[in-house]
PAMI-42495 format. One line per 8 residues: for each residue x negated, y negated, z of C-alpha. Coordinates in steps of 0.02 Angstrom, whole numbers, plus 32768, in hexadecimal, padded with zeros to 4 digits. Layout:
N
X,Y,Z ~ ...
// end
This chain:
395
8000,8000,8000 ~ 7F79,7F85,8032 ~ 7F04,7FB0,7FA3 ~ 7F7A,7F56,7F2A ~ 7F48,7EAE,7F72 ~ 7E8B,7EC9,7F64 ~ 7E6E,7E74,7EBD ~ 7EDB,7DE0,7EE9
7E89,7DBD,7F90 ~ 7DD6,7DE1,7F60 ~ 7DDB,7D6F,7EC9 ~ 7E1D,7CE4,7F38 ~ 7DAD,7D08,7FCE ~ 7D0C,7D17,7F6B ~ 7D2D,7C6B,7F22 ~ 7D3F,7C1C,7FCE
7CCE,7C84,803A ~ 7C34,7C15,8035 ~ 7C8F,7B74,8062 ~ 7C88,7B22,810D ~ 7D3E,7B0A,813D ~ 7D92,7B83,81B4 ~ 7E3C,7BC5,81E6 ~ 7E1F,7B85,8297
7D8F,7B28,82E9 ~ 7D13,7BAA,8325 ~ 7C80,7B79,8392 ~ 7C25,7C20,8380 ~ 7C31,7CD7,834E ~ 7C60,7D66,83C2 ~ 7BE4,7DA7,8443 ~ 7BDD,7E45,84AC
7C29,7DE1,853B ~ 7CBC,7DB2,84CB ~ 7CDF,7E6A,84AB ~ 7CE8,7E85,8566 ~ 7D5D,7DF0,857B ~ 7DC9,7E2D,84EA ~ 7DDE,7ED2,8545 ~ 7E18,7E78,85E3
7E8F,7E0B,857D ~ 7EE0,7EA3,852D ~ 7EF2,7EF4,85D8 ~ 7F3A,7E5B,8630 ~ 7F95,7DF6,85AB ~ 7FCC,7E5D,8515 ~ 807F,7E9D,851F ~ 80D4,7F10,84A2
814B,7E83,8470 ~ 80BF,7E07,8447 ~ 80F9,7E04,8391 ~ 81B4,7E20,83AC ~ 81E1,7DAD,843D ~ 821D,7D00,840E ~ 81C7,7CC2,84AB ~ 811D,7CF7,8468
80B6,7C78,8405 ~ 8090,7D09,838E ~ 8144,7D39,836F ~ 8164,7D6C,82BB ~ 80BD,7DBE,8291 ~ 80DD,7E58,8227 ~ 8078,7EF3,8251 ~ 8058,7FA5,8220
7FDB,8012,827E ~ 7F36,7FBF,824D ~ 7F7F,7F10,825B ~ 7F90,7F19,8318 ~ 7ED6,7F16,8341 ~ 7EB0,7E9C,82B3 ~ 7F37,7E23,82ED ~ 7F00,7E2B,83A3
7E4A,7E0B,8378 ~ 7E7E,7D77,830D ~ 7EED,7D31,8397 ~ 7E62,7D44,8418 ~ 7DE5,7CF3,83A2 ~ 7E55,7C5E,8382 ~ 7E7F,7C45,843A ~ 7DC6,7C4A,8469
7D7D,7BE7,83D7 ~ 7D20,7C7D,8391 ~ 7CFB,7CA3,82DC ~ 7D46,7D4B,82AA ~ 7CDF,7DAE,822D ~ 7D19,7E57,81E9 ~ 7CEA,7EC0,8151 ~ 7D40,7F10,80BC
7CDA,7F79,8042 ~ 7C3D,7F20,807E ~ 7C87,7E73,8061 ~ 7C91,7DF9,80F1 ~ 7D3C,7DB5,8124 ~ 7D2C,7D1E,8196 ~ 7D9B,7C9E,81E8 ~ 7D1D,7C1D,81AB
7D6A,7C0A,80FE ~ 7DD0,7B80,80AD ~ 7E48,7BF4,8052 ~ 7ED8,7BAF,80B9 ~ 7EA8,7AF6,80BC ~ 7F47,7AC5,8062 ~ 7FAC,7AFC,80FB ~ 7FA6,7A67,8171
7FFB,7AB2,820A ~ 7F77,7B0F,826E ~ 7FEC,7B9B,82A7 ~ 802F,7BB7,81F6 ~ 7F7C,7BB9,81B6 ~ 7F4E,7C3C,8238 ~ 7FE5,7CA8,820C ~ 7FB8,7C9F,8153
7F07,7CD7,817A ~ 7F4D,7D65,81E3 ~ 7FBC,7D9C,8153 ~ 7F22,7D9A,80E6 ~ 7EBF,7E0A,815C ~ 7F50,7E80,817E ~ 7F75,7E95,80C5 ~ 7EBF,7EB6,809E
7E82,7F25,812C ~ 7EC4,7FD5,8147 ~ 7EAC,805A,81CC ~ 7E1E,80A9,816A ~ 7DC4,8000,815E ~ 7DCA,7FF0,821B ~ 7D88,80A1,8231 ~ 7CFF,8095,81AD
7CBA,7FE5,81B8 ~ 7CF9,7F88,824F ~ 7CE6,7FFD,82E4 ~ 7C6C,806E,8340 ~ 7C87,8114,8398 ~ 7C7F,810B,8455 ~ 7C5D,8184,84E3 ~ 7D02,81C4,8529
7CD7,818C,85DA ~ 7CC5,80D7,859C ~ 7D73,80CB,854C ~ 7DC7,802B,8586 ~ 7E4F,7FAD,855D ~ 7E3F,7F66,84AC ~ 7DEF,8004,8465 ~ 7E4B,8069,83E2
7E6F,811C,83B2 ~ 7E78,8133,82F6 ~ 7EA6,81D9,82A5 ~ 7EC7,822A,81FD ~ 7F29,82CA,81E4 ~ 7F87,8321,8159 ~ 802E,8379,814D ~ 8083,835F,80A5
8021,82BD,808F ~ 7F88,826D,80DE ~ 7FB9,8206,8176 ~ 7F53,8189,81D9 ~ 7F7D,8132,827C ~ 7F2C,80BA,82F5 ~ 7F52,80A5,83AE ~ 7F1C,8010,8415
7EE7,8040,84C5 ~ 7F45,7FC7,8535 ~ 7F0C,8014,85D9 ~ 7EB1,80AA,8621 ~ 7F1E,80EF,86AD ~ 7ED4,8130,8752 ~ 7EFF,81E3,871D ~ 7E93,81D0,8681
7F2C,81C3,8613 ~ 7F3B,8132,859B ~ 7FBF,80AE,857D ~ 7FC2,80A0,84C0 ~ 8013,801E,844F ~ 802D,8036,8395 ~ 808E,7FFF,82FC ~ 80B8,8059,825A
80F4,8042,81A8 ~ 8150,7FE8,8160 ~ 80F7,7F48,8192 ~ 8176,7EE0,81F1 ~ 8195,7E7E,8290 ~ 81AC,7F00,8318 ~ 8194,7F25,83D0 ~ 80FC,7F94,83DD
8117,804B,8405 ~ 80D5,8083,84AE ~ 8090,812E,84D7 ~ 8051,8169,8581 ~ 7FD1,81F4,8583 ~ 7F65,8223,84EE ~ 7F82,8209,8433 ~ 7FEF,8284,83D4
7F71,82BF,8353 ~ 7EBE,82FA,836E ~ 7E2E,82C5,8300 ~ 7DC6,8344,82A0 ~ 7D2C,82DD,8271 ~ 7CDD,8231,825C ~ 7D04,81A2,823F ~ 7DA3,81BF,82A5
7DB8,81C5,8361 ~ 7DA5,8152,83F6 ~ 7D4E,80B6,83B8 ~ 7D28,8002,83E1 ~ 7D4E,7F7E,835E ~ 7CB8,7F0B,834D ~ 7CAB,7E6B,82E5 ~ 7C34,7E74,8252
7BB1,7E04,82A2 ~ 7B9A,7E87,832C ~ 7BBC,7F29,82D0 ~ 7B07,7F53,82A4 ~ 7AD2,7F3B,8359 ~ 7B5C,7FAF,8396 ~ 7B3E,8031,830F ~ 7A8F,804F,8357
7ADA,8090,83F9 ~ 7B74,80E5,83AF ~ 7BA8,817D,8417 ~ 7BD6,8225,83C8 ~ 7C0A,827F,8467 ~ 7CC1,8291,8433 ~ 7C90,82E7,8390 ~ 7C27,8365,83F1
7CC4,8390,8455 ~ 7D16,83C6,83B3 ~ 7C92,844D,839F ~ 7CB0,8493,844D ~ 7D39,8506,848B ~ 7D8B,847E,84F6 ~ 7E2D,841D,84F8 ~ 7DF7,837B,84A1
7E73,8303,84EF ~ 7E74,8354,859B ~ 7DB5,834A,85A3 ~ 7DBC,8291,8579 ~ 7E47,8272,85F6 ~ 7DE3,82C7,8680 ~ 7D4B,825C,8659 ~ 7DB4,81C0,8678
7E1B,81FA,870E ~ 7E03,81B2,87BB ~ 7E9C,8205,8807 ~ 7EFD,82A7,87EF ~ 7F8D,82AF,8774 ~ 802B,82F4,87C7 ~ 80B4,835D,8778 ~ 8134,82D3,8795
80C3,8255,873E ~ 80AD,82CA,86AA ~ 8168,82EC,8696 ~ 8198,8234,86A9 ~ 8114,8203,862B ~ 8153,8283,85AD ~ 8208,8249,85C1 ~ 81D5,8193,85A9
8171,81C0,850D ~ 8204,821C,84BF ~ 8275,8189,84EC ~ 8200,810D,8497 ~ 81FD,8176,83F9 ~ 82BA,818D,8401 ~ 82DF,80D2,8412 ~ 825E,809F,8391
82A8,8119,8314 ~ 834E,80C0,8325 ~ 82FC,8016,830C ~ 82AC,8054,826A ~ 8354,8099,822F ~ 83AB,7FF3,824F ~ 831E,7F94,81F9 ~ 832C,8005,815F
83E7,7FE9,8157 ~ 83CE,7F2C,815F ~ 8352,7F38,80CF ~ 83CB,7FA4,806B ~ 8457,7F27,8084 ~ 83F3,7EA0,802C ~ 8401,7EF7,7F83 ~ 8470,7F8E,7FA0
83F5,7FEF,7F32 ~ 83B4,8092,7F7B ~ 82FF,80A4,7FAE ~ 8298,810D,7F36 ~ 81E3,8146,7F27 ~ 8170,80D3,7F8D ~ 81FC,8074,7FE3 ~ 8250,8118,8012
81B0,8158,8063 ~ 8194,80B4,80BE ~ 8240,80B4,810D ~ 8253,816E,8129 ~ 823F,81AD,81DC ~ 81F9,8254,81A2 ~ 8157,824E,8206 ~ 81AE,81F9,8299
822C,8287,829E ~ 81A4,830C,829C ~ 814C,82B6,832E ~ 81ED,829B,838E ~ 8221,8350,837B ~ 8175,838F,83B1 ~ 8174,831F,844B ~ 8225,834C,847E
8206,8406,8465 ~ 8167,8401,84CE ~ 81C3,83A6,8559 ~ 8258,841C,855C ~ 81F7,84BD,8543 ~ 8184,848D,85D1 ~ 8218,8462,8640 ~ 8270,8508,8620
81D4,8563,865B ~ 81C9,8508,8703 ~ 8279,84CE,872F ~ 829E,8565,879F ~ 81F5,8565,87F4 ~ 81D6,8518,889E ~ 8195,846E,8865 ~ 81C4,83CB,88BB
820C,8371,8824 ~ 8254,82C1,8833 ~ 8312,82C7,8831 ~ 832A,8254,879B ~ 82AF,82BA,8734 ~ 82FF,8361,8762 ~ 83B0,8326,873F ~ 837D,82D3,869B
8324,836B,8656 ~ 83AB,83E4,868F ~ 842D,8375,863C ~ 83CE,8377,8597 ~ 83C9,8436,8595 ~ 8481,8441,85CB ~ 8464,847C,867C ~ 84AA,83DC,86CA
8542,836E,86AA ~ 8578,82BC,86CC ~ 84FE,8297,8759 ~ 8470,82CB,86E8 ~ 84B3,8263,8658 ~ 84AD,81C6,86C4 ~ 83F5,81E6,86EE ~ 83CA,8212,8639
8419,8172,85FA ~ 83B5,810B,8674 ~ 831B,814D,861B ~ 8363,8128,856D ~ 8402,812A,8509 ~ 844B,80E1,8469 ~ 84F9,80AE,8437 ~ 852A,80F0,838C
85D4,80BC,8349 ~ 8611,8092,83F8 ~ 85D9,8135,8449 ~ 8542,815C,84B7 ~ 84B7,81C1,8466 ~ 842F,8202,84D8 ~ 83A5,8286,84DB ~ 8425,8311,84EF
8479,82DD,844D ~ 83CF,82CF,83FB ~ 839E,837E,8432 ~ 8440,83C7,83EC ~ 8424,836C,8346 ~ 8372,83AC,8339 ~ 839F,8461,8365 ~ 8421,8464,82DB
83B8,83FF,825E ~ 8437,8373,8256 ~ 83BD,82E0,825A ~ 838C,8292,81B4 ~ 82F3,822C,818A ~ 8343,81EC,80E8 ~ 8346,812C,80F3 ~ 83D8,8121,8079
8454,816F,80F3 ~ 84C3,811E,8176 ~ 848A,810B,8229 ~ 8507,818F,8262 ~ 84C8,8209,81DE ~ 8413,81E8,820E ~ 843E,821D,82C1 ~ 84A0,82B6,8287
854D,8272,82B1 ~ 859C,8279,8205 ~ 8585,82C6,815A ~ 84FD,827F,80EB ~ 852F,81FB,806F ~ 84D0,816C,8023 ~ 84F7,80BB,805C ~ 84A7,8076,7FBE
84A9,8085,7F02 ~ 8435,8103,7EAF ~ 83D7,80BC,7E1B
// end
């Protein structure tokens, strides 16, 4: 998707790159100390609605997965008068360019520059040219996990590490395609997909003026783990942990993760329907793939199945499980009624055509293959509540 803008942007950027104007006034380039301060800023100040809340000065920024870290580094650079320098195919991309001089308003000029970066740089550019591998025990806020895997197609994804939790688990923020204004997804624990090789994995994004310095001390420890007969993510979690992870924490975390995926799926469905309504012409080819929830649905089903299968194995054992967790999980697997439904809906619930739709309804729809990832269907059909029919014209 982003490769289509390469010629346009490089022809423009190469013309302006050696001029002295800038997108914002920068007093200097990034230093090692700035990377440490960026980490603290992400930990303390970055919320998942930074781009979607109308109260945020950065409301309206459109993101997909790679755009999150790029946007945050640009925001931090602007707020701290730092020049931001990144790379694409060996070419330098810098905030010290006059490409946007015609835009007089400083915030509009910044947003135009951000669109430029986000259109140009992809997940693979971050992995290949703008980051270094780090030792698992040094993972911290502001670092990323970037991964590539293949099912029917090659997929790539990037998580921002918001926080490292005392149990060694991570609080992860991410976005996805299509590029749009959205609240960032949140995942507690470890990423969904494991890497298989370089240049993927846990990494630190480093501006181009520092990248050579950091490459000299790049750490390959995580790749050595891949060659050993160990649980990759669990080994990394243990290297970060300063307190024990309890069963209640694990179950609550898994429920919250499923809820986040569940609610975000609905937001993507509603967004697709709004886009469809603009033309009433069905999505096809690239637009269909962009708006489909195919990969989301695979991940949601995997996460829900792991949660429920694990619960069925332990629910009758003598564990001290928090009441709200026990009632919620028993309700989902149809071992509990109205009291359980109230607890489950406190975790998460939708309203579809005037009726509640919770994780119990979702489980039923998944068991009987009623969900659809087809972006041309109605919201009710996408959730398995009515027969499939197109809400648009096929062309």
